[in-house]
All heavy atoms as an XYZ file, in Angstrom:
597
protein
N      69.249    -96.339      4.970
C      67.842    -96.518      4.759
C      67.073    -96.278      6.050
O      67.451    -96.767      7.105
C      67.544    -97.948      4.312
C      67.702    -98.192      2.846
S      67.410    -99.916      2.476
C      65.869    -99.788      1.663
N      65.981    -95.567      5.931
C      65.128    -95.347      7.085
C      64.048    -96.409      7.134
O      63.553    -96.853      6.109
C      64.459    -93.973      6.996
C      65.364    -92.845      7.390
C      64.582    -91.544      7.438
O      63.430    -91.577      7.899
O      65.126    -90.540      7.018
N      63.715    -96.784      8.349
C      62.638    -97.752      8.519
C      61.358    -97.021      8.904
O      61.383    -96.064      9.667
C      62.986    -98.754      9.601
C      64.062    -99.727      9.180
C      64.295   -100.768     10.261
O      64.052   -100.528     11.429
N      64.780   -101.921      9.849
N      60.257    -97.480      8.360
C      58.952    -96.917      8.675
C      58.416    -97.640      9.905
O      58.080    -98.813      9.844
C      58.022    -97.111      7.476
C      56.720    -96.364      7.632
O      56.657    -95.454      8.472
O      55.777    -96.692      6.899
N      58.353    -96.941     11.048
C      57.988    -97.602     12.294
C      56.610    -97.203     12.812
O      56.260    -97.529     13.921
C      59.018    -97.285     13.390
O      59.075    -95.866     13.571
C      60.382    -97.830     13.019
N      55.823    -96.488     12.010
C      54.503    -96.109     12.503
C      53.527    -97.282     12.368
O      53.699    -98.169     11.542
C      53.975    -94.871     11.779
C      53.564    -95.121     10.359
N      54.466    -95.215      9.338
C      52.335    -95.313      9.812
C      53.822    -95.451      8.201
N      52.524    -95.520      8.463
N      52.516    -97.237     13.197
C      51.507    -98.305     13.253
C      50.307    -97.848     12.439
O      49.598    -96.922     12.818
C      51.119    -98.544     14.719
C      50.270    -99.752     14.947
C      50.815   -101.024     14.902
C      48.924    -99.628     15.214
C      50.039   -102.137     15.122
C      48.135   -100.731     15.433
C      48.695   -101.992     15.387
N      50.066    -98.479     11.303
C      48.998    -98.042     10.413
C      47.670    -98.723     10.766
O      47.608    -99.638     11.584
C      49.361    -98.354      8.962
O      49.298    -99.739      8.725
N      46.621    -98.258     10.139
C      45.299    -98.840     10.313
C      45.294   -100.313      9.907
O      44.684   -101.158     10.567
C      44.272    -98.066      9.482
C      42.867    -98.649      9.413
C      42.198    -98.555     10.773
C      42.051    -97.949      8.360
N      46.003   -100.616      8.843
C      46.018   -101.996      8.349
C      46.785   -102.917      9.283
O      46.459   -104.103      9.398
C      46.559   -102.043      6.931
C      45.724   -101.238      5.979
C      46.224   -100.099      5.381
C      44.414   -101.593      5.719
C      45.447    -99.351      4.522
C      43.625   -100.849      4.867
C      44.142    -99.722      4.269
N      47.804   -102.379      9.953
C      48.476   -103.178     10.981
C      47.506   -103.511     12.107
O      47.504   -104.625     12.628
C      49.677   -102.421     11.552
C      50.815   -102.284     10.569
O      50.905   -103.124      9.646
O      51.610   -101.336     10.711
N      46.659   -102.553     12.467
C      45.652   -102.801     13.491
C      44.636   -103.835     13.058
O      44.197   -104.666     13.865
N      44.259   -103.787     11.784
C      43.314   -104.784     11.267
C      43.945   -106.179     11.311
O      43.293   -107.158     11.699
C      42.873   -104.421      9.830
C      41.981   -103.182      9.860
C      42.133   -105.588      9.174
C      41.625   -102.657      8.492
N      45.207   -106.267     10.941
C      45.896   -107.564     10.950
C      45.994   -108.109     12.372
O      45.658   -109.272     12.636
C      47.290   -107.440     10.307
C      47.149   -107.176      8.809
C      48.118   -108.697     10.560
C      48.443   -106.794      8.129
N      46.449   -107.273     13.322
C      46.605   -107.746     14.702
C      45.257   -108.010     15.360
O      45.120   -108.949     16.153
C      47.430   -106.761     15.513
C      48.884   -106.862     15.174
C      49.619   -105.975     14.458
C      49.762   -107.941     15.500
N      50.903   -106.437     14.323
C      51.025   -107.631     14.956
C      49.604   -109.125     16.200
C      52.110   -108.476     15.097
C      50.699   -109.968     16.345
C      51.928   -109.641     15.790
N      44.255   -107.201     15.048
C      42.917   -107.460     15.573
C      42.350   -108.769     15.049
O      41.727   -109.538     15.787
N      42.560   -109.031     13.755
C      42.112   -110.298     13.170
C      42.844   -111.485     13.763
O      42.239   -112.543     14.002
N      44.143   -111.313     14.023
C      44.894   -112.402     14.653
C      44.374   -112.674     16.057
O      44.250   -113.837     16.473
C      46.381   -112.050     14.685
N      44.042   -111.606     16.783
C      43.497   -111.785     18.130
C      42.144   -112.494     18.080
O      41.866   -113.382     18.898
C      43.369   -110.433     18.825
N      41.290   -112.107     17.130
C      39.998   -112.791     16.990
C      40.192   -114.264     16.643
O      39.457   -115.125     17.141
C      39.164   -112.122     15.900
C      38.339   -110.919     16.308
C      37.621   -110.338     15.093
C      37.348   -111.278     17.374
N      41.156   -114.558     15.791
C      41.416   -115.956     15.437
C      41.861   -116.758     16.652
O      41.451   -117.915     16.825
C      42.476   -116.039     14.346
O      41.991   -115.493     13.158
N      42.674   -116.152     17.493
C      43.127   -116.848     18.704
C      41.955   -117.078     19.661
O      41.829   -118.160     20.251
C      44.270   -116.070     19.384
C      44.572   -116.619     20.761
C      45.517   -116.098     18.519
N      41.085   -116.081     19.803
C      39.902   -116.244     20.655
C      39.028   -117.389     20.123
O      38.545   -118.226     20.893
C      39.109   -114.920     20.740
C      37.746   -115.140     21.359
C      39.891   -113.884     21.519
N      38.830   -117.441     18.812
C      38.056   -118.525     18.224
C      38.710   -119.880     18.429
O      38.036   -120.872     18.713
N      40.027   -119.921     18.314
C      40.752   -121.171     18.525
C      40.622   -121.646     19.964
O      40.422   -122.842     20.221
C      42.220   -121.001     18.147
C      43.105   -122.226     18.290
C      42.644   -123.316     17.335
C      44.545   -121.865     18.019
N      40.706   -120.721     20.911
C      40.529   -121.085     22.317
C      39.114   -121.629     22.544
O      38.927   -122.614     23.262
C      40.818   -119.875     23.231
C      40.360   -120.129     24.657
C      42.296   -119.530     23.198
N      38.123   -121.020     21.910
C      36.758   -121.521     22.021
C      36.610   -122.920     21.454
O      35.922   -123.771     22.037
N      37.236   -123.162     20.324
C      37.167   -124.512     19.733
C      37.841   -125.548     20.623
O      37.330   -126.660     20.798
C      37.813   -124.504     18.345
C      37.025   -123.783     17.263
C      37.876   -123.655     15.998
C      35.733   -124.497     16.959
N      38.974   -125.191     21.203
C      39.678   -126.112     22.105
C      38.827   -126.384     23.342
O      38.755   -127.524     23.823
C      41.064   -125.558     22.469
C      41.967   -125.601     21.233
C      41.692   -126.334     23.618
C      43.276   -124.887     21.390
N      38.142   -125.346     23.847
C      37.263   -125.541     25.001
C      36.126   -126.512     24.662
O      35.789   -127.382     25.469
C      36.708   -124.198     25.460
C      35.826   -124.333     26.656
C      36.216   -124.398     27.965
C      34.408   -124.457     26.648
N      35.115   -124.545     28.761
C      33.989   -124.583     27.985
C      33.454   -124.460     25.642
C      32.659   -124.715     28.327
C      32.126   -124.597     25.990
C      31.748   -124.717     27.322
N      35.551   -126.364     23.467
C      34.477   -127.270     23.044
C      34.976   -128.704     22.942
O      34.290   -129.644     23.376
C      33.896   -126.823     21.706
S      32.968   -125.292     21.778
N      36.155   -128.879     22.382
C      36.731   -130.226     22.271
C      36.947   -130.816     23.655
O      36.627   -131.986     23.907
C      38.043   -130.176     21.466
C      37.756   -129.852     20.006
C      38.816   -131.481     21.597
C      38.985   -129.515     19.194
N      37.476   -130.022     24.571
C      37.742   -130.523     25.924
C      36.447   -130.901     26.641
O      36.393   -131.916     27.352
C      38.499   -129.471     26.724
N      35.395   -130.107     26.450
C      34.120   -130.401     27.118
C      33.526   -131.718     26.611
O      33.062   -132.535     27.395
C      33.140   -129.260     26.904
C      31.879   -129.440     27.683
C      31.088   -128.186     27.823
C      29.845   -128.493     28.611
N      29.226   -127.335     29.164
N      33.567   -131.929     25.305
C      33.044   -133.182     24.754
C      33.927   -134.355     25.146
O      33.435   -135.451     25.441
C      32.885   -133.072     23.221
C      32.554   -134.411     22.593
C      31.820   -132.041     22.880
N      35.228   -134.139     25.180
C      36.156   -135.195     25.572
C      35.891   -135.637     27.014
O      35.895   -136.825     27.323
C      37.580   -134.692     25.441
C      38.622   -135.760     25.295
C      38.529   -137.070     25.636
C      39.922   -135.581     24.769
N      39.690   -137.717     25.368
C      40.567   -136.823     24.826
C      40.612   -134.507     24.268
C      41.870   -137.003     24.413
C      41.904   -134.696     23.845
C      42.518   -135.933     23.904
N      35.654   -134.659     27.900
C      35.338   -135.000     29.291
C      34.011   -135.754     29.386
O      33.870   -136.687     30.187
C      35.284   -133.741     30.147
C      36.636   -133.164     30.472
C      36.548   -132.108     31.549
N      35.587   -131.060     31.216
C      35.902   -129.882     30.691
N      37.168   -129.589     30.435
N      34.971   -128.989     30.431
N      33.048   -135.384     28.560
C      31.759   -136.081     28.568
C      31.919   -137.519     28.067
O      31.286   -138.441     28.600
C      30.749   -135.325     27.708
N      32.760   -137.708     27.073
C      32.995   -139.077     26.588
C      33.717   -139.909     27.635
O      33.433   -141.098     27.802
C      33.835   -139.052     25.311
C      33.043   -138.671     24.085
C      33.849   -138.818     22.838
N      34.158   -140.233     22.608
C      35.077   -140.659     21.765
N      35.790   -139.793     21.067
N      35.292   -141.937     21.606
N      34.664   -139.287     28.342
C      35.411   -140.010     29.369
C      34.523   -140.374     30.549
O      34.781   -141.371     31.244
C      36.586   -139.170     29.850
N      33.470   -139.591     30.777
C      32.553   -139.877     31.876
C      31.588   -141.014     31.543
O      30.837   -141.461     32.407
C      31.760   -138.623     32.232
N      31.623   -141.481     30.307
C      30.773   -142.601     29.850
C      29.300   -142.330     30.166
O      28.611   -143.138     30.798
C      31.227   -143.911     30.457
C      32.674   -144.248     30.195
C      32.821   -145.624     29.679
C      34.283   -146.000     29.604
N      34.867   -145.811     28.324
N      28.830   -141.163     29.710
C      27.431   -140.792     29.923
C      26.521   -141.643     29.051
O      26.941   -142.163     28.009
C      27.231   -139.314     29.575
C      28.039   -138.304     30.373
C      27.805   -136.910     29.828
C      27.662   -138.377     31.836
N      25.276   -141.768     29.481
C      24.322   -142.490     28.644
C      23.952   -141.610     27.438
O      24.344   -140.455     27.349
C      23.094   -142.926     29.436
C      22.300   -141.759     29.978
O      22.810   -140.637     29.964
O      21.159   -141.985     30.424
N      23.203   -142.181     26.533
C      22.940   -141.538     25.247
C      22.223   -140.191     25.402
O      22.583   -139.214     24.757
C      22.119   -142.481     24.364
C      22.040   -141.994     22.933
O      23.073   -141.527     22.407
O      20.944   -142.074     22.344
N      21.246   -140.130     26.262
C      20.471   -138.893     26.430
C      21.337   -137.772     27.022
O      21.258   -136.615     26.581
C      19.263   -139.150     27.313
N      22.157   -138.112     28.008
C      23.020   -137.099     28.607
C      24.098   -136.625     27.625
O      24.444   -135.444     27.585
C      23.673   -137.634     29.882
C      22.675   -137.803     31.013
O      21.635   -137.120     30.985
O      22.946   -138.616     31.916
N      24.613   -137.567     26.843
C      25.623   -137.197     25.853
C      25.021   -136.281     24.787
O      25.658   -135.318     24.361
C      26.209   -138.461     25.214
C      27.398   -138.201     24.344
S      28.757   -137.551     25.309
C      30.041   -137.606     24.118
N      23.800   -136.565     24.381
C      23.121   -135.692     23.425
C      22.898   -134.303     24.010
O      23.004   -133.307     23.313
C      21.791   -136.294     22.989
C      21.930   -137.439     22.028
C      20.559   -137.975     21.631
N      20.683   -139.187     20.869
C      20.750   -139.215     19.537
N      20.712   -138.101     18.855
N      20.853   -140.369     18.906
N      22.603   -134.225     25.291
C      22.410   -132.933     25.947
C      23.708   -132.134     25.975
O      23.711   -130.921     25.728
C      21.875   -133.135     27.358
N      24.810   -132.806     26.248
C      26.112   -132.129     26.237
C      26.436   -131.647     24.833
O      26.867   -130.493     24.632
C      27.224   -133.065     26.768
C      28.596   -132.472     26.523
C      27.017   -133.356     28.241
N      26.218   -132.499     23.854
C      26.503   -132.113     22.470
C      25.614   -130.955     22.029
O      26.067   -130.048     21.322
C      26.300   -133.308     21.534
C      27.279   -134.430     21.758
S      28.948   -133.995     21.313
C      28.838   -134.134     19.571
N      24.354   -130.970     22.439
C      23.445   -129.882     22.075
C      23.860   -128.563     22.723
O      23.666   -127.497     22.138
C      22.022   -130.241     22.481
N      24.432   -128.623     23.918
C      24.868   -127.389     24.563
C      26.186   -126.879     23.990
O      26.451   -125.679     24.016
C      24.999   -127.606     26.069
O      26.097   -128.442     26.358
N      27.011   -127.768     23.466
C      28.313   -127.373     22.922
C      28.201   -126.880     21.484
O      28.979   -126.014     21.061
C      29.307   -128.557     23.026
C      30.575   -128.293     22.262
C      29.631   -128.835     24.475
N      27.228   -127.374     20.739
C      27.123   -127.057     19.317
C      27.046   -125.555     19.020
O      27.810   -125.064     18.182
C      25.946   -127.795     18.694
C      25.743   -127.551     17.200
C      26.898   -128.137     16.415
C      24.430   -128.132     16.738
N      26.198   -124.775     19.683
C      26.171   -123.335     19.371
C      27.487   -122.626     19.714
O      27.925   -121.737     18.983
C      25.035   -122.789     20.235
C      24.254   -123.948     20.682
C      25.136   -125.139     20.617
N      28.118   -123.048     20.801
C      29.407   -122.449     21.164
C      30.484   -122.815     20.141
O      31.339   -121.996     19.800
C      29.818   -122.905     22.554
C      28.884   -122.500     23.681
C      29.274   -123.188     24.975
C      28.875   -121.003     23.848
N      30.432   -124.041     19.655
C      31.378   -124.491     18.642
C      31.212   -123.676     17.361
O      32.194   -123.214     16.772
C      31.175   -125.979     18.382
C      32.261   -126.576     17.530
O      33.259   -125.946     17.253
N      32.048   -127.805     17.109
N      29.972   -123.505     16.923
C      29.726   -122.734     15.704
C      30.113   -121.268     15.889
O      30.657   -120.641     14.973
C      28.263   -122.854     15.296
C      27.836   -124.224     14.781
C      26.340   -124.251     14.519
C      28.600   -124.582     13.531
N      29.837   -120.713     17.064
C      30.223   -119.333     17.341
C      31.725   -119.151     17.342
O      32.247   -118.169     16.791
N      32.454   -120.083     17.948
C      33.916   -120.004     17.966
C      34.478   -120.144     16.555
O      35.430   -119.435     16.181
C      34.485   -121.092     18.878
N      33.901   -121.016     15.768
C      34.346   -121.176     14.386
C      34.097   -119.895     13.589
O      34.940   -119.459     12.806
C      33.638   -122.360     13.746
C      34.080   -122.765     12.346
C      35.541   -123.167     12.348
C      33.223   -123.889     11.829
N      32.943   -119.264     13.805
C      32.608   -118.019     13.125
C      33.594   -116.911     13.499
O      34.089   -116.198     12.628
C      31.180   -117.609     13.492
C      30.766   -116.295     12.912
C      30.484   -116.190     11.560
C      30.669   -115.167     13.710
C      30.108   -114.965     11.018
C      30.292   -113.955     13.180
C      30.006   -113.845     11.829
N      33.896   -116.782     14.786
C      34.841   -115.753     15.237
C      36.217   -115.990     14.635
O      36.892   -115.058     14.190
C      34.892   -115.715     16.781
C      36.057   -114.885     17.280
C      33.595   -115.183     17.336
N      36.638   -117.238     14.589
C      37.940   -117.565     14.022
C      37.998   -117.243     12.530
O      38.985   -116.695     12.039
C      38.238   -119.047     14.255
O      39.507   -119.377     13.773
N      36.946   -117.557     11.803
C      36.906   -117.287     10.364
C      36.899   -115.771     10.105
O      37.605   -115.288      9.216
C      35.686   -117.972      9.711
C      35.435   -117.457      8.321
C      35.889   -119.472      9.686
N      36.128   -115.022     10.874
C      36.111   -113.570     10.716
C      37.500   -112.996     10.993
O      37.980   -112.102     10.282
C      35.054   -112.927     11.645
C      33.657   -113.353     11.222
C      35.175   -111.411     11.672
C      33.258   -112.910      9.840
N      38.167   -113.507     12.014
C      39.524   -113.057     12.317
C      40.487   -113.329     11.176
O      41.295   -112.468     10.804
N      40.406   -114.514     10.606
C      41.286   -114.840      9.481
C      40.967   -113.987      8.262
O      41.871   -113.579      7.521
C      41.177   -116.324      9.136
C      41.788   -117.269     10.160
C      41.494   -118.715      9.800
C      43.278   -117.049     10.280
N      39.694   -113.671      8.053
C      39.324   -112.792      6.945
C      39.888   -111.388      7.163
O      40.367   -110.745      6.215
C      37.803   -112.756      6.793
C      37.239   -114.027      6.208
S      35.441   -114.166      6.255
C      34.897   -112.639      5.585
N      39.855   -110.901      8.400
C      40.433   -109.588      8.687
C      41.938   -109.578      8.441
O      42.489   -108.586      7.935
C      40.130   -109.177     10.133
C      38.722   -108.697     10.413
C      38.542   -108.467     11.904
C      38.420   -107.434      9.638
N      42.614   -110.646      8.804
C      44.053   -110.736      8.550
C      44.325   -110.657      7.048
O      45.208   -109.911      6.595
C      44.641   -112.034      9.145
C      46.056   -112.270      8.654
C      44.609   -111.976     10.662
N      43.566   -111.386      6.266
C      43.766   -111.396      4.806
C      43.479   -110.027      4.222
O      44.238   -109.521      3.386
C      42.914   -112.503      4.160
C      43.462   -113.869      4.549
C      42.883   -112.349      2.650
C      42.575   -115.025      4.171
N      42.398   -109.392      4.664
C      42.053   -108.059      4.159
C      43.140   -107.046      4.530
O      43.554   -106.232      3.722
C      40.671   -107.611      4.701
C      40.441   -106.135      4.483
C      39.576   -108.419      4.033
N      43.623   -107.131      5.766
C      44.689   -106.235      6.185
C      45.972   -106.427      5.401
O      46.654   -105.448      5.063
N      46.295   -107.645      5.057
C      47.506   -107.916      4.265
C      47.328   -107.400      2.845
O      48.225   -106.758      2.282
C      47.849   -109.421      4.278
C      48.341   -109.826      5.661
C      48.890   -109.748      3.221
C      48.501   -111.322      5.851
N      46.172   -107.665      2.238
C      45.957   -107.220      0.858
C      45.917   -105.701      0.734
O      46.436   -105.143     -0.226
C      44.670   -107.810      0.295
C      44.796   -109.228     -0.175
C      43.715   -110.076     -0.088
C      45.971   -109.724     -0.672
C      43.804   -111.403     -0.516
C      46.089   -111.037     -1.100
C      45.000   -111.863     -1.013
N      45.284   -105.030      1.686
C      45.150   -103.587      1.590
C      46.355   -102.828      2.143
O      46.520   -101.647      1.853
C      43.874   -103.134      2.312
C      42.566   -103.633      1.713
C      41.393   -103.154      2.553
C      42.418   -103.207      0.274
N      47.132   -103.498      2.970
C      48.291   -102.824      3.590
C      49.460   -102.965      2.724
O      50.272   -102.414      2.213
């Protein structure tokens, strides 16, 4: 039996989606670490709200990137 060893477009979509998911996961971990450090610093309420307000858009962006990556993986698997 011969093995098919070429790299198809769908393989690229799958690996690209996996890479995007990892980037999103790293972003989410960074957001968790930033809030964790702020909690450990025992900031007052106003400062803690400022940290949370600065982390929220990054958190949502990382979640969006991760979801898009997972969608690309699924599309690549279904079409490949």
